[in-house]
N, C-alpha and C positions, 0 to 999 in steps of 0.2 A: 082537599088542602089547597089553599090559594097558591097559585104559581108565582114564584119570585120574579119580579121584573128584572130584565137584564140591562146592562149598560150598552148604549148604542155607539156607533163609530165616533160621532162628534163629541159625545160625552167622554169617551176614552181619550180622544185627542185633547179635550179641555183639561182633563186630569193631568196629562203629561205636560202640556204647555204651562199649566198653572204651577206645577212644581219647578219646571226648568226656569221660567222667567223669575220666579221668586228667589231662586238660588243665586243668580248672578247679577242681573241688571240692577237690582235694588240692594242686594246684600253685600257684594264684594267688588263693586265697580271701582271704587277708589283704590282698592288693593291692586287691581289690574292696571290702573293708570300709573301707579308707582313702579310696577314691574316693566311694562311695555312702553310707557310714555305716549308719544303721538302715534305709535304703531298699534294701539289697542284694537282698532277695527280689524287689522290683519291677524291679530292674535285670536279674535273671535272666529274668523274664517278658518284658521288652522285648527282650532279646537273642534269646530263643526265638522271638518274633514275627518278628524280622529273619530268623532262620534258616528259618522256614516260608516266607517270601516267596521265598527262594532255592531251597528244596526243591521248590517248585512246578515250577520250570523243570528242575531236576535230574531229577525224577521223569518228566516228559514226555519229555525228551531221552534219559534213561537207558533208557527202555523201548523206544526206537527205534534208538538208536546203541549197539551193544554193543562196547565197547572198554575195555581196561585203561588206556588213556591218559586215561580219565575226562573231566574238563572240557575238556582240550585237544582231544580228539576232537570235542567239541561245537563248540568255537571254530573249529577247522579246517573243519568242515562248514559252519558259518554264515558265516564271514568269509573263509576261504580262506588259502592259504599266503603269508605275507609276513613282512617283518622283525619287525613287532610281534608277530605270532602266534608266531614262533619265540622271541622274547624272553619271551612269556608262558609258553611251555613250560619254559624255563629257570627262570622265576620260580616256577612250580608246584613244580619239583624243589627249588628253594631254600627254598620254604615248608616242605617236609618237613625240610630241614636245620635250619632255625630251630626247628621244633617239637622236634626231637631235643634241641637245647640247652635248651629250656624244660623238657622232661621230666627231663633230667640235673640241672638246678638244683633242680627239685621233689623229686627222689629224695634228693639230698644234704641238703636242708632237713629232711626227716623222719628220715633215717638217722642223722645225727650226734647229735641230742639223744637218740635211742633208745639209742645205745651210749655215752651220757654223754661225748661229745666236744664241745668248744667250737666254735661256728660261727665260723670265721675264713676270710678269702679263700683262704689256703693249703689249709685242710682241705676247703673246698668244691671247689677246683680239683682236688685229688688224687682226691676221690670221683668227680667228673665224668669225669676221665680214665679211671679204673678201670672205671666203669659203661659208658661208651661203648665202651671196648676189649672188655669182656666180651660185650656184645651183638653187636659186630662179629665176634667169634670164633665164637659159638654158633648164631646164627640162620640156618640154611641149609635148613630143612625146607620141604616143599611146601605148597600152599595148603590142602589138607584138614587137614594137621597143625596149621597155624597157626590155622585156623578152630576146630578142636576145642579147642585149648589156650585160645584166647580165650573160648570158651563157658564152660568150667569156671572160669577165672579171674574172669570177669565174675560168675558165680553167687556165688563167694566174696565178692567185694567188695560186691556188692549186698546180700548177707546181712549183712555188717558194717555197711553204711550203714543197713540196715533196723533193726538193733538201736539204732543211734545215733538214728534218727528216732523210733521208738516210745517209747523210754525218755526221750528228750530232750523230747518234747512234754509229758510229765507234769510237768516242772519249769520250764517256760517262765515268765519274768516278763513279763506283758503290757505293762508300762510300757516295756520295752526294744524292743517292736515298734511303738511309735507312729510313724507315718511323718512325715517332714519334707517337706512339699510346697510350701515357699516357693521363691523363685527359686534360692537356693543348692542346695536339696534336689533340685529338678528338673534342674539342671545336673549334679549328682552322679549321678542316675539315668541321664541321657543318656550321660554320659561312661563310666560303668561298663557301661552296656548295649553301647556300641560296643566297649569293650575286651573284654568277655565274649562278644562275637560269636564269637571264636575258640573258645569253649568248646563250640560246636556244629559245629565244622569236621569232626568225625569222620564225619558222615553221607556226606561225599564219598568216603570209602573204599569205600563200596558200589559206586559206579560204577567205581572203580579196580580192582575185582575181578570185574566183570560177566562177563568171558570165562570165569571159573572158577566161575560160579554155575549152579545148577539153574534152568531156566526164567527167565532174566534179565528177559525182557519183562514178566513178571508179578511177579517177586520183587524187582526193583530198586526200583520205587516203594513197594511194601509195606515193604521193609526200611528205606527212608529215613524214612518217616513214623512207623513203629513206634519206631524208635530215637530220633527227636527227641522223641516223646511220652513215652517212658520217662525220658529224660534230663531233660527239662523238669520232670517231676514230682519227680525226685530232687533236682535243683538247688534248686528252690523250697522243698521240705521241709527239706533240710539247712540251707539258709541261714536259714530261720525258727528252727530249733532252735539254731543257733550264735549268731545275733544275740539270741535270746530267753534264752540262758543265760549269756552272758558280756558284760561291759561292752565298749563300743566301744574304749576305750583298750587293753584286754587283747588284743582281736582284732587291732588294728593292730600292737601290739608283737610279737605272735607271727606275723609275716608268713610266716616260713619253714615253720611247722607249725601254722597257725592252727586247723585242724579238730581236731587231737589235743588242743590246749590247751582247745578248746571242750568236749571230752568230759569233762574233769576234774570240773566242778561236779556232774554227776549220775552219773558212772561211776567217779570217782576215778582212781587210778593205773592200774587195769585198763583203763579207757577210753582213757587216753593211749596205753598199749601197743597195745591193740586197733586203734585208729584209725591209729596209726603203721604197724603191720604191714599193715593194709588199704591204706594209702597206698603202701607199697613195692610191694605186689602190683599195685595199680592203675596206678601210674606205669610199672612195668616192662611191664605188658601194653600200655599205650598206646605205649610206646617200641617194643615188638615189632611192634604193628600198623602203626605209622607207618613203620618200616623196610620192612615187607612192602609197604605201599601205595606207598612211594617206589620200591621195586624194580620193581614192576609198571609204574609210570608211566615210569621211566627206560628200561626195556626197550622198552616200546611206542613211546615217542618216538624212541628211537634206530633202531628198526626202520623207522619212517616218515621217518627223516632229520632229525628235529628236534633231536636231541642227537648228539654225537660217537659213533662206533662203539664206543668203549671201554665204553659202557653196554649194548651189545647182547649181553648174556649172560642166558639164561633163568634160570639159577641165580645170583642176584645175588651171593651170598657166595663165588662162585668167580671173580667178575670183580673181582680184587683192586684194580686201579687205581681204578675207579669207586667201590668201597666205601670204600677208604681216603681218597679225596678227600672223599666225603660225610661220613665220620666226622670227618675233620680240620676241615672247615668247621663242622660242628655244635659241635665242641669250642671252636672259635675264638669263635663267638657266645656260648657259655656263659661263657667267660672274660672277654669284653669288656663284656658288658651284664648289668644286674641283671634280676631276675624281671619287674618291671613293664615295663621297656624291651623285653625280648624279647616279652612278651605283646602290646604295642601294635604292634611291628614285624610280628609274625605276623598279627595282625588286619588290618593295612593291606594286606599282601601278598594274603591270601585275599580281602579285599573287592574289590580290583582284578580278580582272577580271576573272582569272582562277577559283577561288573558286565559283563564281556565274555561270560560264559555267558548272562546275561539278554539282552544285545544279540543274540547268536547265536540264542537261542530266538525272539526277536521276528522274525528273518529266516527262521526255519524253521517257523513255525506251520502252514503248509500241509502240510508233511511230517510234523511231530511232534505237532501239536495244541496247543491253548492259546488263551487269550483275549489278544489283542494289547493291549487297553487295560489289563488287569491287569498284564501283563508290563511295559508302559511305566511304570505307577505304581511297580512294584517296583524298576525300574531307577533311577528318580528317588530313591526312598527310600535305595537303596544308595549313590548318589552323595552324598547328605546324610550318611550314616553315615561315608563316607570323609573328607569335609571336617571333620566333627566330630572324627574320630580324629586327623587331622594337626594340627588346632587344639589339641587336648589335648596332643599331643606338643610342639608349639611352646611352649605355656605352662608345661608341667611337666617335660618330658623332652626337652630340646633335643638330646641325643646320639641318642636314639631317632628323632627327626625326621630328623636327618642320616643315621642308619643306614638308615631306610626308603628315602630317595631315592638313597642310594649303592647300595643293593641293586637298586632299579629301574634305575638307570643302568648298573650292572654287568651286569644281565641283557641289556640292549639292546646293550652293547658286546661282550659275549661272543658273542651271536648274530651280530652284524655281522662280527666277526673270523672266526668259524667258517664263515660263508657265503663270506667272501672267500678264506680259506685253502683251503677244500674245493672251491671253484669251484661250490658248489651253487646252482642256479637255483631260482626260485620255480616251483611246479608250476601255480599259477593265480592 
């Protein structure tokens, strides 16, 4: 039998970077400008620090627990099999569903202006439907093919962003970068920081592909920290250039394609086209990597009995029922919520999963290593992040607030019904 090729370190890094950069810089940059204003670069630094706190536990656990179920494998090991663990497994899968809707919205926001079409709810909806249908139809390649594709796509988009950063720094207006550190400014940094926490979620894809990686015990931690370091540098640099070259009112107005508009002052129409094309590449690769990660997680969880058997197909795109259900749910979120609401719902879901990963790490320190005091501190910080996030939703995005808790309640209900109907008992 032919030996399956494994994903190397830099291919794993490329998958993580590809997902992270597609999630924020292109998709929700304008949303961040509206929340944090001129302090957006500081918000990216804060969200990066939050990510590093979580990455500490992911790196320790991921080097010891090799499973494509990723964080759910950590939680099962640390907390055991129970109703809430099963609900978290479904929640993790739903987080990929919501991410798909975020990428679809981001793609439509750049695509329509590029082809000179007016952004309307109908035009956005049609574009989102076509995009999700397209990726549903074509993405059925193996892990090595996905890794190689992501590596080259990430090189292209990092090159485009490199041009944006290098030329943009030459024309920055220093007055635009003056921070606002009063009470309102600090609130903006905090709220944008917790919303942009999702912008680093892609590092988790490394653990969701660990079974397919070369030397995972060594490469999983390295890939996690390398990818976060690269992305943090890119986020802060790009936000400095965008905020330093465009008035705040213009950035907020151009929420759907803020980065392309920010390129116009120093690159003209060519810059607008260049960044728009880069965004389409970037968001497409993020969608591709997210579908791949979601496929691995769905298969691994079904194999362990945490999801229905319909998901237990190694080639995800031949498991038509599970695929169509995932695509349909992603499209539903895209059509029901706006970009900012989807962003906060996604952040809330991932933050809950991260909290339970940290709790599991605390219980597994003897087996997996780590400082218990530091893990406890990180867990408290993450709980504060979650409370700040739902507080922001309650104050400014009431539908997203309800959407978050409906998603949480739905995951628990689905798991309870699945266990009842399947007569599946808890293993421990």
